[in-house]
N, C-alpha and C positions, 0 to 999 in steps of 0.2 A: 504494500500500500504506500502511496506517495505522500511525502510530507507536504502539507498545505495548511493555509489558514483554516481553522476549524477542525484540524486533526486532533485526535486524542492519542497521546503517546505516553510511553513509560520510559523513564530516565534510568541511567546506570544505578542510581541510588534507590530506585523503586518508586519514585514519585509519579503519580498520574497527573498529566498536564493537558490543558486545552491550549493549543497553539493559536496565538493572536497575531503574530508576525513571523515571517519565515525568511531566512537568509538576508537579514538586514546587515548593513555595514556601518561601523562607527568606531570612534576612538574609545578603547577600553585600556586603562593602565598605560596610556601613552602610545599605544599601538593601534593601528587600524585592524579591526577584527570583523569577521562575519559571524553572525549569531542569529538565533531564533528566540522569540519571547512567548510567554504564555502565562496562564494562571493555574496554580496548583489546585487540583480537584481532590487530592487526598494521597495517601491515607493520613498524612499530617500536614500542618501548615496550610490547610484549605483556605483558598482565597489569596494567598501570597503571590506576588509577581515572581516570575521565573525567567531566567536568561541562560541559554546554553550555547556555548561556542561551537562553531562549525567543526565537525570531526569528532565531537564527543558523542557518547552513546545515547541514542534516542530511537526507540522502536515505536513506530506508528501502529496502533492496534485497531483504530476505527475512525470514523468521522462523526462530528456532532450530529450531522443530518441522519446518519444511520442509527445513532443512539436515540434520537428523538422519534424516529420511525418505530423502533422497537418498543419504546415507552408507550406510544400511541396504540400499537398492536396489542400490548398487554393490558390496555384499558385505562391508562392514565389520561386524564382530561387535559389536553394541551390547547384546547380551542376556546374555552370559556375565559372571558377577560377577568382580570383581577378586580376585586371589589374593595372599596375603601373600608377600613376597619370602623366598626361602630364608634370606637373611642374618638375618632376624628370628625364625627358628624355632630351637627346640632341636635338638641333633644327632639325637635320636630322631625328631622330627617331620620333619626334612630327609630322613633315610633312608627313612621311610615314604612321603613325597611322591615321592621319586625312584623307589622301587619301584612305586608306583601309576602314575606316568607311564610307566615301562618296560613295565608290564603292558598299559597302554592302547596303546602303540606296537606291542607284539607282536600284540595283537588286530587292529590296523589292518593290519599287515603280513600276518598270516594271511589276512585277508579279501581283500587285494589279490592274493595269490598264487593263490587258488583259481581 
């Protein structure tokens, strides 16, 4: 599998990373180096930025697109938009949201009882 932006890879130290840039060039420690960057997904330091120099061990295992496809196939809802948390809403908006949710639950229950 080819290294590309959006690739999920494992490093020599066992970190799983999502690549956000590939084969960039820049000055590192006074020398022009080629490197790739990403975000650590685990198992430790999740969310940390990551930089690996060209030629160091990096094994691509999948693409983010493939992982999202597998999640969707397994039933994870990746289509519903995020909702604002109740704590960030005004009291009137909270009440309206709870009433709306209750109405939806009543409709589901009525459909299940038939």
